[in-house]
N, C-alpha and C positions, 0 to 999 in steps of 0.2 A: 504493500500500500504506500509506504513512504517513498519507495523508488518510483512508483507511478506518479505521485504528487510532484516529486522533484523533476521528473521528465516533463510533466505538463508545464511547470513553472519555467523551465529552461526553454521549452518550445515557444511559450508565450513571449519570453524575452526576445527570442529570435524574430518572431513576427513583428514585435514592436520596433526592433532594430531595423527591419526591412522597411517599415513605414517611415522611419526617420530618414533613411537613405533616400527613399522615394521623394520625400518632402524637400530634402536638401538639394535634390537635383544633381547630386554628384556622389560617386562612390569613392572619390579620391580624397575626401575631407578627412584629415588625420584625426580630427576630434570624434569622428564616427567610425573609426577603424575597429575591426575585431580580429583577434589573433587566430593563427592556425590552431593553436592548442585549445582555445575556447571552442572553436568550431568542431574540433575532434570530439570534445566532450558532448556537444550538442548531438552529433551523429550517433555517439554511443548511447546516449539517453533515449534517442528516438529509434533505436535499431529494431524494435519490434512493431513499429507503426509505419506501414508502407506509404500512407498518404502524407505523413509528416516528413518522411524521407524525401519524397518528391518535392515538397515545398522547400525543404532545406537545400535541395539541388538548385532550385531557382534562386535561393539566397546566395549560394555559392557563385552563381553566374553574376548576380548583382554586385557582389563585393569584389569580384575579380579573383577570388580564391580558387576558382575552378582550374587555375593553372597549377595548383598544388596537387600533384599526382597522388600523394599519400591520402589526401582527403577523398579524392575520387575513388581511389582503391577501397577505402573504408566504406564509402557509399555503395559501390558495386557489390562488395562482399555482403553487406547487410541486405540488399535487395535480393541477391541470389539465395541467401539463407531463408528469406521469407517466401521464396518461390515467385517473385515478381521478375521473371526472366525476360519478359518482353521489354520492360522499361530498362532493365539492366543491359540488355543487348543493344538497345538503341543508344544508350550512353557510351557503351564500349565502342561501337562502330564510329562514333563521333570523335574518338580520341586519336591523336596523332602519335603514331609509333608507340603503342602501349607496350609496357615491359612484359617479360615472360610471366611474372607473378599475376598480372591482370588476365592474361590468357588462361592461366591455371585456374583463376577464380571463376571465370565464365564456364570453363569446362566442368569444374567441380559442381557449380550450380546446376548445370544441365543434368549431370549424373544424379545428384541428390534429388532432383525433382522428377526423376523417371523419364528423361528425354535423352537417352544415350546417343541416338542418331545425330542430334544437334551437336553433342560434344565431339563426335567424330568429325563432323563438318568443320567445326572450329579448329580442331587439330590439323585437318587438311589445309585449311586456309593459313594457319600459322606457318606450316612448312613451306607452302607455296610462296609466301611473302619473305621467306628466308629468315624468319625469326628462330633463333636457336633455343631449343628447350633448355630449361635448367634442371637440376637434380630432382625437383619436386613435380616436374611435368609427367614423367613416366609412370609414377604410381597412379595418377589420374587416368592415364591412357590405358594402363593394365586394367583398372577398375571398370572403365566403360566398355572396353572390349569384352571383359568377363560378363558384364550385364547383357550385352548384345548376344554373346554366345549362348547364355542361359535362355534368353528369349527365343533364339533360333531352335534350341533343343526342345523347348516347350511346343513351338510351332510344328516341328517335325513329328513329335509324338501325337499331337492332335490330328495330324493328317495321316496317321498310321505308318509313318516312315520311322519306325523304331530303330532301324539299322543306322540311319543318318544321325539320329539323336545320340546313339551309343558311340558313334565315331567322334562326334563333337565332345562328348563327355570324356572320352578316352584321351582327347588332345589337351585337356585341362591338366596342367602340371600340379598346381596346388588347388585341390577342390575343397572349398570351404563349406560350412554347414548349409548355407543358402543354396548352393548348387545342388547338393545332395537332396535337400528338402524339395526343391523345385521339381527335380526329375521324379522323385518318389511320388509326390502329390499328383503330378500330371499323368503318370502311368496308372495310378489308382483310379483317377477320374475318367480315363479314356478306355478302361477295360483291360489294361495290361497289369492286372493285380499280381500275377505271378512274378512279373518283372519288378514290381514295386517291392515285394518281399525279398527278392534276390538282392536288390540294391540295399535294402535295410541290413541284410546280413553282411554284404561287402563293406558297408559303412562301418559296422562293428569291427570287422577284421582290420580295417584301415586305422583303427584306434581313435575314431572321431566320436565324441560324446553326443548323443542325440538330444533334441529338445522336445517340447510338447508337440510341435508341428510334425516332427518325424514320427513320433509315437502314434499320433492320430492317423497319419498316412498308413502306417503298418497295420494298425488295428482295423482300419477301414478295408484294407486289402484282404485281411483275414476274413472279414465279414462277407465280402463279395465272393470269396472262394469257398466259404463254408468251412474254413479250417479253424474249428474251435480250439483244438489242442495247441496249435501254433499261436493263436491269439492269447491263450492263457499264459504261454511262455513269454510272449511279448509283455504282458502285464506284469509278470513276476520280475522281469528285467526292469520295467518301469518303476516298480516299487523299490527295487534295489538302488536305482539311481535317484530316488526321491522326487519323481515326476508324477506321482499318483494322486496328488492333492488338487490337481487342476480340473475344473469343471468341464473343460473342453475334452480332456482325456476321459473323464467319467462318461461323458455323452458318447464318445467314440466306442467305449466298452459296451455301453447299453446297446448301441446300434449293432455291434458285432454279435452280442449274445442273441439279439432279436433275429438277425439274418441267419444265424446258425441254428435257430429254432429252440434255444434254451431260455424260455421266458421265466423260468423259475430263478435262474441266476440273475437275469435282468431285473426282476422284481426285488430280489435281495439287495442288489446294488442300488437300485432306485430308492429303496426305503432307508438305506444307510447313508445316502448322499447328504452332506451337511447343507448343501445349497442345490437348488434345482431351478432351471429356467424353462422357458417355453419349449426349447429344443428337447430337454429331458422328457417333459410330458408328452410331446408329440412323438418322440422316438418310441416310447412305451406303447402309446395308442396304436401307432402304425404297426409296431411289432406284434401286438395282440391280433390285429386285423389280418396281417399276412400269414399268421400261424393258425388261423381259424378259430380264435377265441374272441368272437364278436361281443359277447356279453361283458367280458372283462374290459374290452376296449371302450365300450359305451359307459360302463360303470366308472372307469378312470376319467373319462371325459366329463362326467357329471361332477366327480370329485375335483377336477381341475377348475371347473366353473365356480364351484362352491368356495374354493380358496382364492377366487378373484384373479386367476391367471388368464390373461387375454390370449385366446388361441390364434394361431396363424394358419396360412393356407395348407401347410403340411398336416396340421392337426385335423382340419376339415376333410382332407383327402383320406386320412385314416378312419375318421368317423363314417364317411360315406361308403368306404370300402367295407367296413364292419357291417353296415346296414345291408349292403348288397349280398354279402356272404350269408347273412342270417335271414334274408328274405323280408326284412322290415321295410316295406315300400313306403308306408305312411310316415314312419320316423325319418326315413331318408329324405323325404320332401320337407319335413319340418326342419331338419338340420340344414338342408340346402337353402331354405328361406332365411334361416338364422345366419348362414354364411354370407348370403347376399346383402344382409343388413349390417354385417360387421364392417369395421373400419379397415381391416387388414386387406 
């Protein structure tokens, strides 16, 4: 709170200063000068407010301090950090012979904001203009090349070209957790569940510790394959690694038990969960429905409503499926009308 108040006061000072300059009709009046250090503090105080940063850029131009590359660099770094890459790029393109650090800042901003292709374009322009990279450039280049390669792997798997994805994956010298998780998840989502489990095992052999995303991918793959025994082993490993207290992991276990047909274990887990969300309830309802236990599905749905949990479209699909399997045509239409009136 105090930091925000201080930032607001400094920004108001800058605005008043700009008005004084405008009134004086000159930016060269030494009585109205502002130091580079003072402006650096202003930029730092407003670093989380894109609109204020844009106004401070205008003030930089008014005062003539825009020739100070350190201030422009600070401005560009703040804009990139906030994701305002359009404005940052415009200011960058206006600069005369920007230093390698500024090129790095723009490339880093594009990578951070999920636009690696623009980062590659900037790097190409940098080399075309004969700007020599510094020691900090190449880590950014490696980073955005890695991002692009990961995106290509995902694309290949989605188009069924698993061989091409495996080739790219094999070309990665240092595979971090994000690369493994991306490939495991997309394999599971596109029907290559056996491959997802194979990757999970290879990841363990490589000595890389999984996180919750990895575990969810492995458990989901077990569910799709109906491999309850393997899923139990994955969970035992999860517990040993201290990853079993995550609600996302609990929901993945629920889904695995349901798809493997073991609703008794699913119910035991559901009752033991310290926290449950709409996904937990919906997974159980759908699980009962697909396993032919329509009465339990509808009973759980009633319990869900009584506890004030707002259902989503997956919940309703489970309820309608339960009605269909049990021949409850009238109830099905009642639930359908209820679903139509829902905000989800």
